[in-house]
PLY file of the C-alpha trace (Angstrom):
ply
format ascii 1.0
element vertex 85
property float x
property float y
property float z
element edge 84
property int vertex1
property int vertex2
end_header
12.31 -11.43 5.43
11.54 -11.82 1.72
7.84 -11.26 2.37
8.55 -8.01 4.20
10.71 -6.66 1.39
8.07 -7.66 -1.18
5.36 -5.99 0.89
7.36 -2.79 1.36
8.28 -2.54 -2.30
4.72 -3.16 -3.51
3.30 -0.69 -1.00
5.84 2.03 -1.77
5.38 1.73 -5.53
1.57 1.73 -5.28
1.67 4.64 -2.88
3.92 6.82 -5.02
1.89 6.08 -8.16
-1.40 6.82 -6.39
-0.14 10.08 -4.93
1.23 11.23 -8.28
-2.00 10.63 -10.19
-4.63 11.37 -7.53
-4.67 14.92 -6.21
-6.94 14.18 -3.23
-4.81 12.74 -0.41
-7.73 10.78 1.05
-8.46 8.99 -2.20
-4.77 8.37 -2.84
-4.26 6.80 0.58
-7.39 4.67 0.27
-6.72 3.42 -3.25
-3.05 2.81 -2.51
-3.87 0.85 0.64
-6.43 -1.38 -1.05
-4.44 -2.00 -4.24
-1.16 -2.74 -2.47
-2.85 -5.13 -0.05
-4.61 -6.91 -2.91
-1.41 -7.23 -4.96
0.54 -8.46 -1.93
-2.05 -11.12 -1.10
-2.11 -12.28 -4.73
1.69 -12.45 -4.71
1.50 -14.43 -1.47
-0.92 -16.90 -3.07
1.33 -17.26 -6.12
4.50 -17.79 -4.08
2.81 -20.25 -1.72
0.84 -22.84 -3.65
-1.89 -23.17 -1.04
-3.83 -20.43 0.73
-2.58 -19.35 4.11
-4.88 -20.47 6.95
-4.42 -17.06 8.60
-5.09 -15.08 5.44
-7.79 -12.95 7.08
-5.42 -11.82 9.80
-2.72 -11.17 7.22
-5.12 -9.02 5.19
-6.07 -6.94 8.22
-2.48 -6.34 9.28
-1.30 -5.60 5.75
-4.15 -3.08 5.41
-3.05 -1.36 8.61
0.62 -1.22 7.63
-0.14 -0.21 4.04
-2.32 2.63 5.33
0.46 4.06 7.46
3.02 3.71 4.67
0.66 5.44 2.22
0.08 8.18 4.78
3.82 8.73 5.27
4.41 8.79 1.52
1.48 11.15 1.00
2.52 13.83 3.46
5.32 15.27 1.27
3.01 15.20 -1.78
0.31 17.03 0.16
2.70 19.66 1.51
4.22 20.23 -1.94
0.82 20.69 -3.55
-0.40 22.95 -0.74
2.67 25.23 -0.97
2.55 25.30 -4.76
-0.97 26.68 -5.00
0 1
1 2
2 3
3 4
4 5
5 6
6 7
7 8
8 9
9 10
10 11
11 12
12 13
13 14
14 15
15 16
16 17
17 18
18 19
19 20
20 21
21 22
22 23
23 24
24 25
25 26
26 27
27 28
28 29
29 30
30 31
31 32
32 33
33 34
34 35
35 36
36 37
37 38
38 39
39 40
40 41
41 42
42 43
43 44
44 45
45 46
46 47
47 48
48 49
49 50
50 51
51 52
52 53
53 54
54 55
55 56
56 57
57 58
58 59
59 60
60 61
61 62
62 63
63 64
64 65
65 66
66 67
67 68
68 69
69 70
70 71
71 72
72 73
73 74
74 75
75 76
76 77
77 78
78 79
79 80
80 81
81 82
82 83
83 84
């Protein structure tokens, strides 16, 4: 349960920061997905002293979930920017 809350908080923070600074939604989603997955895997390595034997599977699934979270966070940013211009 702690890992899920850490993953969600890292992904949400990275996603909001990426969507604030990057105007292109595609770049913001991509950068947010990669950075949040990388930070989460580094945090996982720091919290667990040894590498996880299923780290490859964890990376793939965290990429998938981080993508959908970044997409959901990016939709309001995209709609706001589209209506503003």
